[in-house]
N, C-alpha and C positions, 0 to 999 in steps of 0.2 A: 855266560855270565859277563864277559867283557863287552859284548854287544849291549847289554842292558845298562852297564855303567856308562858307556859312550853315549847312549841315547839320553840318559839322565843328565849327563854333562851338557849335551846340546840343548836340552830343554831349559836347564838352569841358565845357560848363556843367553838364550833368547829372552828369558824372564828378566835377566839383569838389564838387557837393552831396553825392554819395555819400561822398567822402573826408572832408568836414567832418562829416557825420552819424556816420560811423564813429569819428571822433576827438573827438566832442562832449564827452565827460566827461574828456578828457585835456587836454594843454596846447595853446595856439594853434599853428597851423602857419604857417610863414613863407611870404612870397611866393615866394622862391626854391625852397623845398621843394615848394610846390604846382606851380610851373612845371615842375620836374623830373619830378614824378609824372605830370603831364599832357602832358609833352613839348612844351611850348609856350613862347613868350617871356614873361618875367615881367610885361611891361607889359600883357599880355592879361588877367591875373588881375583887375585892377580892373574891366574890362568885364564879365567873367563874374559878378563880385559884383553889379554893377548889374542884370544880367539876373535873378539870383536874388531880389534885393530887389524888383524889379518884379513878380515872381511871388508875392511875399508872404512870403519867408523873411527872417528877421532875422539879418544877418551882422555880428558884432562885428569890429572891427579894433583890436587892441591894439598900441601903439607900444613901442619899446624893444628891447634886445638879445634878449629872450625873447618878443617880441611876434609878432603874426601874425593870421591869420583864425580865427574861431571861430563856429560856429553856436550861436545863443542857445539855452540849455537849455529855455526856455519854448516853443520851436518843436518840441520832440521828443515832446510828450504823454507824460511819464513817469508813466503811470497803470497800474494793474493791467489785465490783458487783459479786455476786455468779454466777457460771456457771450453765447451765441447769441441769447438773447431780448432782451438789451440792445441788441445790434447791430440786430436786427429792429425794435426800438422806434424807434431813430434813423432807420432807413430809412422806417418808416411815417410818422414825423413829417415827414420831408422830402417824402414823397409827398402828405401831407395839405396842407402849406403850398403845394405846387406847384399845387393846385387853388384856392388862395385868394390871388390876386394883389393883393387889397386889403390884405393884411397889410402893416403900415407899413414893416417892414424886410425886405421880400421878398428883394431881391437880396443884401443883407448876410447874411441867414440862409442862403441857398443857398451862398454863397461859404464861409461858416464851416463848414457841414455837409460840403461837399466836402473841406475840409481834414481834418476829423475822420475822415470815412469813409475817406479816402485813407490815413490812418495806421493805423486799427484794423480795417478791414473788407476782406474780399475782394469783388471786383466780382461783378455778375450775380446778385444776390439779389433776389427779387421780394417786393414788399410787398402791401398791400391797395389795390385800385382803388376810390376814392371817387367815386360818381356823384352822389348827392344825400344831404342830411341826415346829415352825418357824426357828429353828436353822438348816440350811442346807447349805452345801458348794457345789459349782458347778464350772465347769471348766471355763476358761477365755472366751471361745467362747460363751457359754450359757449366761454368764453374759453380754457380749456385745449385744447379741440378745435381752435380757430383756430390756436393756437400750434403744435400738432402738425402741422397741415396745412402751415403755413408752413415748418416744419422739413423735412417730406417734400418740398416743392417744391424747397428748397435742395439736398437730398441726392439728388434724382431717385429717390425711393423710392415704391413703390405704397402705398396705404392700404387697409385693409379696414374698411368701414363696415356698420353694421346700420341700414337706412333704410327707412322706410315712405312710399312715394309716395302721392299723393292717390287713386290708383286701385288701390293694393295692399291686399288684405284683412288682411295682417299684415306685419311688418318683414321685409326681405330682406337677406341678406348679399351685399355687392357689392364687388368688387375694382376700385379706381379709380386711374388715373394722375392726380395732382392738378396743375392748371396755374395756377389763379388763385383769389383770394378777392375778391369784389366786395361793396361796401356800396351798397345802394340802398333808399331809402324805409324807413329804420329797421330794416333786416334785413341779415344777412350771408349770402352764398351761396358755395358751393364750385363751381368750374367744373372738370370733370374728364372723362377718357375712361373710360367704363365697359367693362370687359372682357366682361361678359355681353351688353351691348347693341351692342358694337363701334362705338360712336359717343360723341360728347361729350354730357354731361348736366349739368344744374344741380341742386344739392342745397342745401336751405336749412339753415342752422345753427339748429336749433330742437329743444328738448327734447321736443316733441310728434311730431317726425318722425325725428330722429337719436337712436339709442339707444346706439350704441357706435362708437368710432373708434380704430383701432390702426395704427401705422406698421409695415409689413412689412419683411423683408430683401430683397424682390424689387425690383430696379431697373427703370427704364423709359427708353426712348430718347425724347428730346424731339422732338416733331413740329414741324419748322421751318415748316410751312405753317399752324400754329395761329394764329388771330387772335381775340382776345377779342371784339371788337365783332360779328363774324360769328356767334359762338355765342349771345351774349345777345340779339341781334336775332332770330335764328332761333327761339328758344324763348320769345319774348315776355316776357322779363324787363323790358325797357324798353317803355313804352306805345306806341311806334311804331318802325318799322324804323330801325336805325342806318345812317346814310349818311355817306360822306365828302363834305364840302362844301368848295368852293373859292370864296372871295369876293375881290372887288377892294375895296381900302380907299383912300380919298383920303388922300394924304400928310399933309394938314393935320390929320387927326384920328386918325392911327395910334396915338399914345400913348394917347388916350382909348379907342380900340378895344381895345388890349392891356390896359388897366387894367380894362376892363369885367368880364372874368373869368368870364362866364357863356355863352360861345358854344358850348361843348361840351367834348369830351375831346381831349387831345393837340393843342392849338393850335400850329401850326407856321408860321413865316414862310417862304414859298416864294421870293419875290424882293422887290423894293422895294415892290411894291403888291399882292401877293397873299398870302393866308393860307389854310391848310387846317385842318380840324378834323373830329371825328366828331360828328355831330348826332344827338341822341336824341329831339328833339321839333321837327318841322318848323314847326309853327304858332307855337310860342314863338320860333323863329328868325325867322319872318316878322315877328312883332310887334317884335322887337328891331331888325331891319334897317329897318323902317318908321320907327322912332323916330330913326334917324340921317339921315333926310330926304335920301336919295339919295347920301349920302357912302359908303355900303357897298352893294355890288351882288353878287348871286349869279352866279357863272360856271358852276359845276357842282354837282350833276347837272342835266341839261337839264329833267327833269320838275319840279324845284324852280323853275327859272327861269320855265317856262311857267305853273305854278300861281300863283306869286307875282305875275307880271304880270297874270294873270287877275283876281286879287283886287284889285289896284290899279285895273284898269279898272272892275270892279264898283263900287268905292268912288267913282270919278270919276262914273259914271253916276248913282249914288245921290245924290251931292252936287249934280249938275246938276238 
């Protein structure tokens, strides 16, 4: 029963926000009027207001015969609609900062960005995945191609590229379903499904290899089994196989572990003492874990566990 009451309270709080937002440029709405619209007791309105303010919304309460509740206009983002590329720029900035937890205002930035994107953007837009060396300049043509691919990914549209691979005697026209853009070692790469190869391929954004790129009107169905790390490890973009790693972390140093920021991609806390992430370089991982002096331990995969323990034993023998 308590779950149903809590769910009803959440629903009414959301409805109150919608009412306040719709009337934001009009006069305040009284407690009695709000209660009547929500079909609830007037004394509940104060509690709903507290819930909204806890969530970060600024609610004014004006007293007097014409007073009532009003959502502050500063919370409404009264700005012109962002262009598609401005929206993508915000999302890319968010993705970039996500890979740099050493950023001084990391948490505050993401809370602020969530509020902005929640107001002006639609969900499920993919940006660029940064793996290493994010600071790269490129010419205007390459920048335009990257923007086109990002737009095609959003709209689920195929692209036609004219591309010359390392083994091709001349450029080839290729129809591609675009899935991701990856930045690695000062270069940008397109990850896509080649219609001619009937498989995923990696194409480098380079004026020496890519000669033309056009968005087509042909749509494609997103492959729900697609996983970025499997593709880039299979084709050798990363210097070693990408592996999902699970580690145990001593509670005493978890904050230091999280702040370190160089464990891999998609760091996720599984439970109170376990974390998972995608590892691109196992030997760099071993070096990092060794520096934590036994307070971080590899749990999976087992071949990492055995290899790391073997290196520890070798070190002990050498030390003796």
